[in-house]
C-alpha positions in Angstrom: 102.8 -70.7 -121.8 101.3 -74.1 -121.2 99.5 -73.9 -124.5 102.7 -73.0 -126.3 104.5 -76.0 -124.7 101.6 -78.3 -125.8 101.8 -77.0 -129.3 105.5 -77.5 -129.5 105.2 -81.1 -128.1 102.5 -81.9 -130.7 104.6 -80.5 -133.5 107.6 -82.6 -132.4 105.4 -85.7 -132.3 104.1 -85.0 -135.8 107.6 -84.5 -137.1 109.0 -87.6 -135.5 106.1 -89.6 -136.9 106.7 -88.2 -140.4 110.4 -89.0 -140.1 109.6 -92.7 -139.3 107.2 -92.9 -142.3 109.7 -91.3 -144.7 112.5 -93.5 -143.5 110.3 -96.6 -144.1 109.4 -95.3 -147.6 113.1 -94.8 -148.5 113.9 -98.3 -147.3 111.0 -99.6 -149.5 112.5 -97.7 -152.6 116.0 -99.1 -151.8 114.6 -102.7 -151.7 112.9 -101.9 -155.1 116.3 -101.2 -156.5 116.0 -97.6 -157.5 118.8 -95.7 -155.8 119.8 -94.3 -159.1 121.2 -97.5 -160.7 118.6 -97.9 -163.5 117.8 -95.2 -166.1 114.4 -96.7 -166.7 113.4 -95.9 -163.1 114.1 -92.2 -163.4 110.7 -91.2 -161.8 111.3 -93.4 -158.8 114.8 -92.1 -158.4 113.5 -88.5 -158.3 110.8 -89.6 -155.8 113.5 -91.1 -153.6 115.7 -88.0 -153.8 112.8 -85.8 -152.9 111.9 -88.0 -149.9 115.6 -87.9 -148.7 115.7 -84.1 -148.9 112.4 -83.9 -147.1 113.7 -86.3 -144.5 116.9 -84.2 -144.0 114.8 -81.0 -143.7 112.6 -82.5 -141.1 115.5 -83.9 -139.1 117.0 -80.4 -139.1 113.7 -78.9 -138.1 113.4 -81.4 -135.3 116.9 -80.6 -134.0 116.1 -76.9 -134.1 112.8 -77.5 -132.1 114.8 -79.5 -129.5 117.5 -76.9 -129.4 115.0 -74.1 -128.7 115.3 -75.0 -125.0 118.7 -73.3 -125.2 116.8 -70.1 -125.9 118.9 -69.2 -128.9 117.5 -66.4 -131.0 116.4 -67.6 -134.4 118.3 -66.3 -137.4 115.4 -65.8 -139.8 117.6 -65.5 -142.8 119.3 -68.8 -142.0 115.8 -70.5 -141.5 114.7 -69.2 -144.9 118.0 -70.4 -146.5 117.3 -73.9 -145.1 113.7 -73.9 -146.4 114.7 -72.7 -149.8 117.8 -74.9 -149.8 115.5 -77.9 -149.2 113.0 -76.7 -151.9 115.8 -76.3 -154.5 117.3 -79.7 -153.7 113.8 -81.3 -154.0 113.1 -79.4 -157.3 116.6 -80.1 -158.8 118.0 -83.1 -156.9 120.9 -83.7 -159.4 122.2 -80.1 -159.2 125.4 -79.9 -157.1 125.8 -76.8 -154.9 123.0 -74.8 -156.5 123.1 -71.0 -155.9 121.2 -70.1 -152.7 120.5 -66.3 -152.3 118.1 -65.1 -149.6 118.2 -61.4 -148.6 115.9 -59.0 -146.7 113.6 -57.1 -149.1 114.5 -53.4 -149.6 110.9 -52.4 -150.1 107.7 -53.6 -148.4 105.9 -54.2 -151.7 108.4 -57.0 -152.4 107.6 -58.8 -149.2 109.9 -59.3 -146.2 112.6 -61.4 -147.8 113.5 -62.4 -151.3 114.9 -65.6 -152.7 116.9 -64.7 -155.9 118.2 -68.2 -156.7 116.2 -68.8 -159.8 118.4 -66.5 -162.0 121.6 -68.2 -160.8 120.2 -71.7 -161.4 119.1 -70.7 -164.9 122.7 -69.8 -165.7 124.0 -73.0 -164.1 121.6 -75.2 -166.2 122.7 -73.3 -169.4 126.4 -73.7 -168.7 126.5 -77.2 -167.4 123.7 -78.9 -169.3 123.0 -76.5 -172.2 119.4 -76.3 -171.0 117.6 -73.0 -171.5 115.1 -72.7 -168.8 113.5 -69.3 -167.8 114.2 -68.1 -164.3 110.4 -67.7 -163.8 109.8 -71.4 -164.6 112.6 -72.4 -162.2 111.1 -70.1 -159.5 107.7 -71.8 -159.9 109.3 -75.2 -159.5 111.1 -74.1 -156.3 107.9 -72.6 -154.9 106.0 -75.9 -155.4 108.7 -77.7 -153.5 108.8 -75.4 -150.4 108.3 -77.7 -147.4 105.9 -77.0 -144.6 107.3 -74.5 -142.1 106.2 -72.1 -139.4 107.6 -68.8 -140.7 106.3 -68.2 -144.3 102.9 -66.8 -144.7 103.0 -66.7 -148.5 105.3 -66.4 -151.5 104.9 -64.5 -154.7 106.9 -64.7 -158.0 107.8 -61.3 -159.3 109.5 -60.1 -162.5 111.9 -62.5 -164.2 111.9 -64.9 -161.2 112.3 -63.2 -157.9 110.5 -65.1 -155.1 109.1 -62.6 -152.6 108.6 -64.0 -149.1 106.0 -62.7 -146.7 106.6 -63.8 -143.1 103.8 -64.9 -140.8 102.9 -62.3 -138.2 102.3 -64.8 -135.5 105.8 -66.2 -136.1 107.4 -62.7 -135.8 105.2 -61.9 -132.7 106.3 -65.2 -131.1 110.0 -64.5 -131.6 109.6 -61.0 -130.1 107.9 -62.5 -127.1 110.7 -65.0 -126.7 113.2 -62.2 -126.9 111.4 -60.2 -124.2 111.0 -63.2 -121.9 114.5 -64.7 -122.3 116.5 -61.6 -123.1 118.9 -61.2 -126.1 120.4 -64.6 -126.6 123.1 -65.5 -129.1 122.1 -67.3 -132.3 122.9 -71.1 -132.5 126.3 -71.3 -134.1 127.3 -75.0 -133.7 130.3 -76.4 -131.9 132.0 -74.2 -129.2 135.4 -73.1 -130.5 138.6 -71.7 -129.0 139.3 -68.2 -130.4 142.7 -66.4 -129.9 142.6 -62.7 -130.6 145.9 -60.7 -130.8 145.2 -57.0 -130.4 146.5 -53.7 -129.0 150.2 -54.8 -128.7 152.0 -51.5 -127.8 155.8 -51.4 -127.2 157.4 -51.2 -123.8 159.0 -47.9 -123.1 156.9 -46.1 -125.7 153.6 -44.4 -125.0 150.5 -45.6 -126.6 149.5 -43.3 -129.4 146.6 -42.8 -131.7 147.9 -45.6 -133.9 147.1 -48.1 -131.1 143.6 -46.9 -130.8 142.1 -48.9 -133.7 143.7 -52.3 -132.8 142.6 -51.9 -129.2 139.0 -50.9 -129.9 138.4 -53.3 -132.8 140.0 -56.2 -131.0 138.0 -55.7 -127.8 134.8 -55.6 -129.8 135.6 -58.7 -131.7 136.3 -60.5 -128.4 133.0 -59.4 -127.0 131.2 -60.7 -130.0 132.9 -64.1 -129.9 132.3 -64.3 -126.1 128.6 -63.5 -126.6 128.0 -66.3 -129.0 129.6 -68.7 -126.5 133.2 -69.2 -127.8 136.1 -69.6 -125.5 138.1 -66.4 -126.1 141.8 -65.8 -125.3 142.6 -62.1 -125.5 146.3 -61.6 -126.0 148.4 -58.5 -125.8 151.5 -59.2 -127.9 153.7 -56.5 -126.2 156.9 -55.5 -127.7 158.8 -56.3 -124.5 162.0 -57.9 -125.8 164.8 -57.0 -128.2 168.0 -54.9 -128.6 166.3 -51.6 -127.5 166.4 -52.9 -123.9 170.2 -52.9 -123.9 170.3 -49.1 -124.3 167.4 -48.6 -121.8 169.1 -50.7 -119.1 172.5 -49.0 -119.7 170.8 -45.6 -119.3 169.0 -46.8 -116.2 172.3 -47.9 -114.6 173.8 -44.5 -115.2 170.9 -42.4 -114.2 169.7 -44.5 -111.2 172.8 -46.5 -110.1 171.0 -47.8 -106.9 168.0 -49.1 -109.0 168.5 -52.6 -107.5 167.7 -51.4 -103.9 165.7 -48.2 -104.6 162.8 -48.2 -107.1 163.8 -45.6 -109.7 161.3 -42.6 -110.1 160.9 -42.9 -113.9 158.0 -40.5 -114.4 158.2 -40.0 -118.1 159.3 -43.2 -119.8 158.9 -41.6 -123.3 161.5 -38.9 -122.3 163.7 -41.7 -120.8 163.6 -43.6 -124.0 164.5 -40.6 -126.1 167.5 -39.8 -123.8 168.8 -43.4 -124.1 168.3 -43.4 -127.9 170.2 -40.2 -128.3 173.1 -41.5 -126.3 173.0 -44.8 -128.3 173.2 -42.8 -131.6 176.0 -40.4 -130.4 178.1 -42.2 -127.8 180.2 -45.1 -129.0 181.1 -46.4 -125.5 177.5 -46.3 -124.5 176.5 -48.2 -127.6 179.0 -51.0 -126.8 177.7 -51.2 -123.3 174.2 -51.3 -124.5 175.0 -54.4 -126.7 176.7 -56.0 -123.6 173.5 -55.4 -121.6 171.4 -57.2 -124.3 173.7 -60.2 -124.0 173.4 -60.2 -120.2 169.6 -59.8 -120.4 169.2 -62.6 -122.8 171.4 -64.9 -120.7 168.9 -64.2 -117.8 171.3 -62.3 -115.5 169.2 -61.6 -112.4 170.2 -57.9 -112.1 169.4 -57.3 -115.7 166.1 -59.1 -115.5 165.2 -56.9 -112.6 166.1 -53.8 -114.6 164.0 -55.1 -117.5 161.1 -55.7 -115.2 161.3 -52.2 -113.7 161.1 -50.7 -117.2 158.2 -53.0 -118.2 156.3 -52.2 -115.0 156.4 -48.4 -115.7 154.9 -49.0 -119.1 152.3 -51.5 -117.9 151.0 -48.9 -115.4 150.6 -46.3 -118.2 149.0 -48.8 -120.6 146.6 -49.9 -117.8 145.3 -46.3 -117.4 144.2 -46.3 -121.0 142.7 -49.9 -120.8 140.7 -48.8 -117.7 139.3 -45.8 -119.5 138.3 -47.8 -122.5 137.2 -50.9 -120.5 139.7 -53.2 -122.2 140.6 -56.6 -120.9 143.8 -58.3 -122.0 146.2 -61.0 -121.0 149.8 -59.9 -121.5 151.9 -62.3 -123.5 154.7 -60.3 -125.1 157.6 -61.3 -127.3 159.6 -62.4 -124.3 157.1 -65.2 -123.6 158.2 -66.9 -126.8 161.9 -66.3 -126.5 162.7 -69.8 -125.2 160.7 -71.4 -128.1 162.6 -69.7 -130.9 165.6 -72.1 -131.0 163.2 -75.0 -131.5 161.4 -73.0 -134.3 164.7 -72.6 -136.2 165.6 -76.3 -135.7 162.1 -77.4 -136.9 162.5 -75.4 -140.1 166.0 -76.7 -140.6 165.0 -80.3 -139.9 162.3 -80.1 -142.6 164.7 -78.6 -145.1 163.1 -75.2 -145.4 166.1 -73.1 -144.3 168.6 -71.4 -146.7 171.7 -69.4 -145.6 172.0 -66.0 -147.1 175.0 -63.8 -146.1 175.1 -65.6 -142.7 171.4 -65.2 -142.1 169.0 -68.2 -141.9 166.0 -67.5 -144.1 162.9 -69.3 -145.1 161.3 -68.8 -148.6 157.6 -69.3 -148.7 156.0 -70.1 -152.1 154.1 -67.2 -153.4 155.9 -64.6 -151.3 158.9 -62.7 -152.7 160.5 -61.7 -149.4 161.8 -64.5 -147.2 161.4 -64.8 -143.5 164.6 -64.2 -141.5 164.5 -66.6 -138.6 168.1 -66.0 -137.4 170.4 -63.1 -137.9 174.1 -63.5 -138.9 175.1 -62.8 -135.2 172.8 -65.6 -134.0 170.0 -63.4 -132.8 166.4 -63.9 -133.4 164.0 -61.5 -135.2 160.3 -60.5 -135.3 159.8 -63.2 -137.9 161.1 -65.8 -135.4 158.9 -64.6 -132.5 155.8 -64.3 -134.8 156.3 -67.9 -136.0 156.8 -69.1 -132.3 153.6 -67.2 -131.3 151.7 -68.8 -134.2 152.8 -72.3 -133.3 152.0 -71.8 -129.6 148.5 -70.5 -130.4 147.8 -73.4 -132.7 149.6 -76.3 -131.0 149.5 -75.4 -127.3 146.4 -73.2 -127.0 144.6 -75.4 -129.6 143.0 -72.4 -131.2 140.3 -73.1 -133.8 140.2 -69.4 -134.9 143.2 -67.1 -134.7 142.7 -63.4 -135.4 145.4 -60.8 -135.6 144.1 -57.3 -135.3 147.0 -55.5 -136.8 147.4 -52.5 -139.2 147.3 -53.1 -143.0 151.0 -52.3 -143.3 151.8 -55.7 -141.7 149.6 -57.6 -144.2 152.3 -59.1 -146.4 154.4 -60.0 -143.3 151.5 -61.8 -141.6 150.4 -63.6 -144.7 153.9 -64.9 -145.1 154.1 -66.1 -141.5 150.6 -67.8 -141.9 151.7 -69.5 -145.1 154.9 -70.7 -143.5 152.8 -72.2 -140.7 150.7 -74.1 -143.3 153.9 -75.1 -145.2 155.4 -76.8 -142.2 152.2 -78.5 -141.3 151.1 -76.7 -138.1 147.5 -76.2 -139.4 145.1 -76.9 -142.3 143.2 -73.7 -143.4 140.2 -75.9 -144.2 140.0 -76.8 -140.5 141.6 -73.9 -138.6 140.9 -70.2 -139.4 143.9 -67.9 -139.2 142.9 -64.4 -140.2 144.5 -60.9 -140.4 141.8 -58.4 -139.4 143.6 -55.5 -141.1 142.7 -51.8 -140.6 143.6 -48.5 -142.1 145.2 -45.5 -140.5 143.7 -42.6 -138.5 143.7 -39.3 -140.4 143.4 -35.8 -139.2 140.8 -33.4 -140.6 143.4 -32.4 -143.2 143.2 -36.0 -144.5 146.8 -36.5 -143.5 148.2 -38.9 -140.9 146.8 -37.7 -137.5 149.5 -35.6 -135.7 149.8 -32.8 -133.2 150.3 -29.2 -134.4 154.0 -29.7 -133.8 154.0 -32.8 -136.0 154.3 -35.3 -133.2 152.3 -38.5 -132.9 149.1 -37.9 -130.8 149.4 -39.5 -127.4 146.4 -41.7 -126.7 145.9 -40.5 -123.1 145.8 -36.8 -124.4 143.1 -37.8 -126.9 141.0 -39.5 -124.3 141.3 -36.4 -121.9 140.3 -34.1 -124.8 137.3 -36.4 -125.5 136.2 -36.0 -121.8 136.5 -32.2 -121.9 134.5 -32.0 -125.2 131.8 -34.3 -124.0 131.3 -32.2 -120.9 131.1 -29.0 -123.0 128.5 -30.7 -125.2 126.4 -31.8 -122.2 126.6 -28.3 -120.7 125.6 -26.7 -124.0 122.4 -28.8 -123.8 122.0 -27.7 -120.2 122.1 -31.3 -119.0 124.1 -30.1 -115.9 120.9 -28.4 -114.7 118.7 -31.6 -114.7 121.2 -34.3 -113.9 122.8 -35.0 -110.5 126.7 -34.6 -110.4 127.0 -38.5 -110.5 124.6 -38.8 -113.5 126.5 -36.0 -115.3 129.8 -37.7 -114.8 128.4 -41.0 -116.0 127.0 -39.3 -119.1 130.3 -37.6 -119.8 132.3 -40.8 -119.8 129.6 -42.6 -121.7 129.5 -40.0 -124.5 133.3 -39.3 -124.6 134.6 -42.9 -124.8 131.5 -44.2 -126.6 131.9 -41.6 -129.4 135.6 -42.3 -129.8 134.9 -46.1 -130.1 131.9 -45.7 -132.3 133.6 -43.3 -134.7 136.2 -46.0 -135.3 133.9 -49.0 -135.4 131.3 -47.4 -137.6 133.8 -47.2 -140.5 134.8 -50.2 -142.5 138.1 -51.1 -140.7 139.8 -51.7 -144.1 139.6 -48.0 -144.9 141.4 -45.0 -143.3 139.1 -42.8 -141.4 139.1 -39.1 -140.4 139.2 -38.4 -136.7 136.9 -35.5 -135.9 135.6 -34.7 -132.4 133.0 -32.3 -133.9 131.5 -35.1 -136.1 131.6 -37.9 -133.5 129.9 -35.7 -130.8 127.2 -34.6 -133.2 123.8 -35.9 -132.0 122.5 -36.1 -135.6 123.3 -39.0 -138.0 125.1 -42.2 -137.5 127.0 -41.3 -134.3 127.3 -42.8 -130.8 125.9 -39.4 -129.4 122.7 -39.9 -131.5 122.3 -43.5 -130.5 123.0 -42.9 -126.8 120.4 -40.1 -126.7 117.9 -42.3 -128.6 118.5 -45.2 -126.2 117.8 -43.0 -123.1 114.6 -41.7 -124.7 113.4 -45.2 -125.5 114.1 -46.3 -121.9 112.3 -43.3 -120.5 109.0 -44.1 -122.3 107.9 -46.9 -119.9 109.4 -45.1 -116.9 107.3 -41.9 -117.6 104.2 -44.1 -118.0 104.9 -45.6 -114.5 105.5 -49.0 -116.0 108.3 -50.8 -114.2 110.4 -53.8 -115.3 108.3 -56.3 -113.4 105.1 -55.1 -115.2 106.9 -55.3 -118.5 108.0 -58.9 -117.8 104.4 -59.9 -116.8 103.1 -58.3 -120.0 105.7 -60.1 -122.1 104.3 -63.4 -120.9 100.6 -62.5 -121.2 100.3 -60.0 -124.1 100.3 -60.9 -127.8 102.4 -58.4 -129.7 100.0 -56.9 -132.3 101.9 -55.9 -135.4 99.0 -54.6 -137.5 100.4 -51.1 -138.2 103.0 -51.1 -140.9 105.5 -49.3 -138.7 105.0 -51.9 -135.9 105.6 -54.6 -138.5 108.7 -52.9 -139.9 110.2 -52.4 -136.4 109.4 -56.0 -135.3 111.2 -57.4 -138.3 114.2 -55.0 -137.8 114.6 -56.1 -134.2 114.7 -59.8 -135.2 117.4 -59.2 -137.8 120.0 -58.9 -135.0 121.2 -62.6 -135.2 121.6 -62.2 -139.0 123.9 -59.2 -138.4 126.0 -61.0 -135.8 126.3 -64.1 -138.1 127.6 -61.9 -140.9 130.2 -60.2 -138.7 131.4 -63.6 -137.4 132.1 -64.5 -141.0 133.8 -61.2 -142.3 134.9 -59.5 -139.0 133.5 -56.2 -140.2 132.0 -54.5 -137.2 130.7 -51.4 -139.0 127.8 -53.7 -140.1 126.6 -53.7 -136.4 126.9 -49.9 -136.2 124.8 -49.6 -139.4 122.2 -51.9 -138.0 121.9 -50.1 -134.7 121.5 -46.8 -136.6 118.8 -48.4 -138.8 117.1 -49.8 -135.7 117.1 -46.4 -134.0 115.7 -44.6 -137.1 113.1 -47.4 -137.6 112.0 -46.9 -134.0 111.6 -43.2 -134.5 109.3 -43.9 -137.5 107.3 -46.2 -135.3 107.1 -43.8 -132.3 106.0 -40.9 -134.5 103.2 -43.0 -136.1 102.0 -45.2 -133.2 100.9 -43.9 -129.7 102.5 -45.9 -127.0 101.0 -43.9 -124.2 97.9 -41.8 -124.8 97.3 -38.7 -122.7 94.4 -36.3 -122.2 95.3 -33.1 -124.2 94.0 -30.8 -121.5 95.2 -32.3 -118.3 98.2 -34.3 -119.6 97.0 -37.3 -117.6 97.6 -40.8 -119.0 94.4 -42.3 -120.3 95.6 -45.4 -122.0 98.8 -47.4 -122.2 99.2 -49.6 -125.3 101.2 -52.3 -123.6 102.1 -54.2 -126.8 103.8 -51.1 -128.1 105.7 -50.5 -124.9 106.9 -54.1 -125.3 108.2 -53.1 -128.8 110.0 -50.2 -127.1 111.5 -52.6 -124.6 112.6 -55.1 -127.3 114.3 -52.3 -129.2 116.1 -51.0 -126.2 117.2 -54.6 -125.2 118.7 -55.2 -128.6 120.4 -51.8 -128.6 121.9 -52.4 -125.2 123.4 -55.7 -126.3 124.7 -54.1 -129.5 126.3 -51.4 -127.3 127.8 -54.0 -125.1 129.4 -55.8 -128.1 130.8 -52.4 -129.3 132.2 -51.7 -125.7 129.8 -48.7 -125.3 128.2 -48.0 -121.9 124.8 -46.4 -122.2 123.2 -44.5 -119.2 119.6 -44.4 -118.1 119.5 -40.6 -118.0 121.4 -38.2 -120.2 
């Protein structure tokens, strides 16, 4: 450890000294009058540009060295992009925004990563300057300009101009040791931001059904990711807890439980209660009139009606919470009622800025590029979903000061939400170049018949029934494998909930959220292929390797500080690199909000580990006695690093692994 600190300090001193020398050299060139003002001094101008890029690269490297004390995991792809970005800038200083493409190699013979920028630069030179330069020639120029760094062992130019990058083994080994000593740390992502995530959002007096499953699971996982990288996350449940439907519910409550103000009404089945009130609303004219009167009294904040409203909301909240507890979901309730008092001001603001038109008594706002206007006030003076969504948007931007707003809502709401976001821009609430407002849309859940998922009777599937069915099937699966004979009752119960809820979540998250997906218990509980069942079993097996070799956590920590991770075998090398791609995966998801990328990565990691374990002995035993004769500690450390990354991946996905299964 002391040697590593000394090396780091020496490297910092060298870089600081080089920065001083480069700064002095640039000043000398400035004084010589060659900052690009004289065509006759082209050579000196290029030299100056190269020095400036080298200086910027070194400053960045210096900042990264200093920031390593924060223990952030290094995103190797980002490091390589910076290195090749500096090389391209030095090789082509006058080229604005040159293409920069660095990707992991698909085959070992092409190195560990590839820089494929030369082809793009060749096209840019041809289009902008009419210069025909071969990509291979460009690649050679880039390679000559690569600055000194600690991660690249060698580069090779292949084919028309691909630059194959081979990483240094000591660099990869060092990063793995850091991971084992410090745990899985988030990659460095810059300034801490405030993120507001709107997800789940069921309606009061209606049960949560399978349609709420995707928003709830996807939203929770997004929040966990943003929290892991250090952002301040506000998890909002935009409940449908306000509106005209409460008039009929309160009127029905008054009739069915006339003493509701003094005795809490025993509403056991709120769904049935809702259906009863809706039927009366549709068939009884007197009841309908009274329901409208109840809405007026509720909106005027009459205490008796507020109490009735709260009673109905509380029954729903308790039912919702059962599901949130099962799925380990954390939310802050902030329903439509929260924004009710703000809606008058929203209408006034749009009126004052001249955006409101009157159409058949309604107040509407036309947003450029969108054919359907937003109705911000009905002809009877009431507000709409458009008004409450605009109020919510403004509050999240202007009061909560959100830097990133994410709405995890089904694809069917896409046009509506884009119109609301565009209206927010139009009126000046936010600048999309500064603040990110995104609709994380998702497709519908289909049954195995590829139609919308329903019960046999054609009803929407209740979410609580789905979760209970998952628990039953998970237990059946565990008993089929005779796990009930080797696990304690407590371990069996933990394995049941881990498999049941983990499989339901993973089946959703492992599909691209933009697509519909087929819900199938048989597929999600299959312990082969890219399923939670397979990954959970793989994880428990990996964790068991050290335990069966009588190596405890303390011994692994000691070894992580003292052992050098040898990566000589091709499968060790492949696994080590795969483990270190974790920060790259997270960075990509932060950009596109597509969580199936993490699922694909975890499956790749598990299968890469299996290749390693089949080829490399971690624990060597005597074939006759079965006694342990040798423990290859560096390989056990690779097992530990794999399990540590898998555990963090599970945590982000909201899946709880168990030590024994």
